[in-house]
C-alpha positions as semicolon CSV with decimal commas, in nm:
position;residue;x (nm);y (nm);z (nm)
1;M;8,910;8,104;8,612
2;I;8,619;8,285;8,444
3;V;8,451;8,293;8,811
4;K;8,777;8,412;8,984
5;D;8,818;8,713;8,710
6;S;8,459;8,812;8,749
7;I;8,477;8,836;9,140
8;A;8,813;9,043;9,093
9;R;8,634;9,271;8,851
10;I;8,352;9,318;9,116
11;R;8,580;9,354;9,402
12;G;8,754;9,638;9,188
13;Q;8,424;9,816;9,116
14;L;8,290;9,814;9,477
15;F;8,652;9,949;9,582
16;I;8,610;10,211;9,332
17;I;8,271;10,307;9,473
18;K;8,412;10,312;9,822
19;C;8,681;10,551;9,729
20;R;8,447;10,784;9,550
21;I;8,220;10,803;9,871
22;W;8,451;10,789;10,158
23;M;8,803;10,846;10,033
24;R;8,799;11,142;9,803
25;N;9,181;11,165;9,796
26;I;9,196;10,832;9,594
27;H;9,085;10,823;9,224
28;I;9,079;10,488;9,039
29;D;8,992;10,480;8,679
30;D;8,772;10,185;8,547
31;G;8,882;9,810;8,520
32;L;9,059;9,790;8,848
33;R;9,073;9,390;8,930
34;I;9,146;9,298;9,289
35;Y;9,238;8,938;9,349
36;K;9,395;8,979;9,681
37;K;9,350;9,272;9,932
38;L;9,432;9,634;9,832
39;K;9,509;9,860;10,127
40;I;9,540;10,209;10,075
41;S;9,616;10,472;10,368
42;G;9,718;10,822;10,449
43;K;9,575;11,149;10,348
44;G;9,779;11,207;10,039
45;R;9,656;11,167;9,690
46;V;9,644;10,808;9,516
47;F;9,575;10,804;9,141
48;I;9,542;10,451;8,967
49;G;9,481;10,451;8,592
50;R;9,265;10,202;8,394
51;N;9,276;9,830;8,377
52;C;9,501;9,792;8,661
53;L;9,554;9,437;8,856
54;V;9,607;9,381;9,234
55;D;9,712;9,048;9,350
56;G;9,945;8,872;9,607
57;I;10,202;8,596;9,567
58;K;10,068;8,268;9,512
59;G;10,126;8,034;9,785
60;D;10,132;8,325;10,064
61;D;9,793;8,442;10,161
62;S;9,969;8,720;10,360
63;Q;10,086;8,901;10,084
64;F;9,887;9,201;9,957
65;V;9,924;9,533;9,789
66;C;9,979;9,848;10,019
67;I;9,998;10,187;9,917
68;D;10,071;10,456;10,180
69;T;10,073;10,833;10,178
70;L;10,267;10,950;10,455
71;N;10,120;11,301;10,449
72;E;9,860;11,517;10,295
73;N;10,109;11,647;10,040
74;A;10,219;11,304;9,934
75;V;10,126;11,195;9,579
76;V;10,106;10,848;9,422
77;K;10,030;10,787;9,050
78;I;9,996;10,462;8,904
79;G;9,964;10,443;8,522
80;C;9,704;10,210;8,308
81;N;9,762;9,844;8,281
82;V;9,975;9,817;8,579
83;N;9,992;9,467;8,774
84;L;10,078;9,496;9,141
85;Y;10,172;9,193;9,302
86;A;10,203;9,235;9,690
87;A;10,380;9,542;9,597
88;R;10,454;9,814;9,880
89;I;10,449;10,154;9,784
90;S;10,520;10,444;10,037
91;A;10,529;10,800;9,947
92;G;10,624;11,095;10,161
93;F;10,658;11,316;9,845
94;N;10,589;11,204;9,501
95;I;10,612;10,860;9,343
96;S;10,493;10,809;8,952
97;I;10,459;10,480;8,779
98;G;10,401;10,459;8,415
99;D;10,193;10,245;8,197
100;D;10,217;9,873;8,127
101;V;10,447;9,824;8,447
102;L;10,479;9,474;8,648
103;I;10,568;9,513;9,015
104;E;10,588;9,196;9,200
105;E;10,654;9,190;9,570
106;A;10,886;9,480;9,555
107;G;10,896;9,807;9,769
108;I;10,907;10,148;9,646
109;I;10,973;10,439;9,885
110;D;11,062;10,792;9,856
111;T;11,179;10,876;10,194
112;D;11,367;10,735;10,480
113;F;11,077;10,808;10,690
114;H;11,295;10,916;10,988
115;S;11,660;10,968;11,099
116;I;11,838;10,675;11,264
117;D;11,911;10,907;11,567
118;R;11,710;10,822;11,892
119;N;11,487;11,132;11,839
120;R;11,367;10,988;11,496
121;E;11,303;11,312;11,344
122;L;11,252;11,378;10,981
123;P;11,573;11,379;10,800
124;A;11,667;11,727;10,743
125;D;11,803;11,671;10,365
126;E;11,466;11,533;10,222
127;S;11,257;11,726;9,969
128;E;11,043;11,659;9,683
129;K;11,304;11,753;9,432
130;N;11,570;11,523;9,554
131;C;11,344;11,242;9,689
132;R;11,075;11,162;9,403
133;V;11,067;10,853;9,236
134;K;10,983;10,796;8,878
135;I;10,931;10,491;8,703
136;G;10,865;10,465;8,322
137;N;10,665;10,259;8,104
138;R;10,680;9,885;8,054
139;V;10,912;9,841;8,349
140;C;10,919;9,489;8,514
141;I;11,057;9,507;8,877
142;G;11,121;9,188;9,023
143;A;11,053;9,022;9,356
144;R;11,229;9,167;9,683
145;S;11,342;9,437;9,492
146;V;11,370;9,805;9,644
147;I;11,327;10,154;9,465
148;T;11,481;10,406;9,694
149;K;11,428;10,788;9,698
150;G;11,538;10,983;9,420
151;A;11,542;10,673;9,168
152;T;11,443;10,731;8,804
153;I;11,365;10,400;8,605
154;E;11,334;10,512;8,231
155;D;11,117;10,304;7,999
156;D;11,157;9,920;7,906
157;V;11,374;9,839;8,206
158;I;11,399;9,516;8,406
159;V;11,501;9,538;8,745
160;A;11,610;9,166;8,853
161;P;11,469;9,013;9,163
162;G;11,645;9,141;9,501
163;A;11,789;9,443;9,315
164;I;11,837;9,789;9,531
165;V;11,784;10,065;9,291
166;T;11,922;10,383;9,422
167;K;11,987;10,591;9,093
168;T;11,870;10,649;8,749
169;V;11,853;10,364;8,535
170;K;11,850;10,437;8,162
171;S;11,591;10,302;7,894
172;G;11,655;9,920;7,789
173;Q;11,849;9,834;8,056
174;I;11,857;9,547;8,297
175;V;11,982;9,608;8,647
176;I;12,069;9,356;8,923
177;G;12,246;9,358;9,266
178;N;12,291;9,581;9,562
179;P;12,333;9,838;9,479
180;A;12,176;9,779;9,118
181;K;12,425;9,755;8,827
182;T;12,364;9,730;8,476
183;L;12,408;9,373;8,334
184;D;12,623;9,374;8,039
């Protein structure tokens, strides 16, 4: 395990160097550990805090972390000590994730990408104000969950596997289902 951890730290350091040289829209603090592939695409800005971990899902080598910025104005901010396991993050506007967060095989999106009409134009009602996604500190997001545009998840929340979060979740709650509801 020590060798595996050392390799993950080296991969993280090499990825940071690559970003500093060729991908200046990406800023990653020290301590990044990459166990499986990390793919960051788009011209928007991405910030990743200290001591973050990137991994996949055990038993499925095809799962890895993807962070997409869909335009040059999009911003993704990921705090410190965040563990990303096969997470998919797609920002057209603004996604912020706090510190000490665990995201396992979940999707976070702040846009519908396009209308469902044949013309597939951008939805007219989308803006940063009503689409941004904010995730607080010490949040756990279970596998196959989706956090959609306009959702806010406050501190110390647990999002159960498979939940679809479409609105604000208050601090300390556990949410489950589609749409996500508080577990009493």
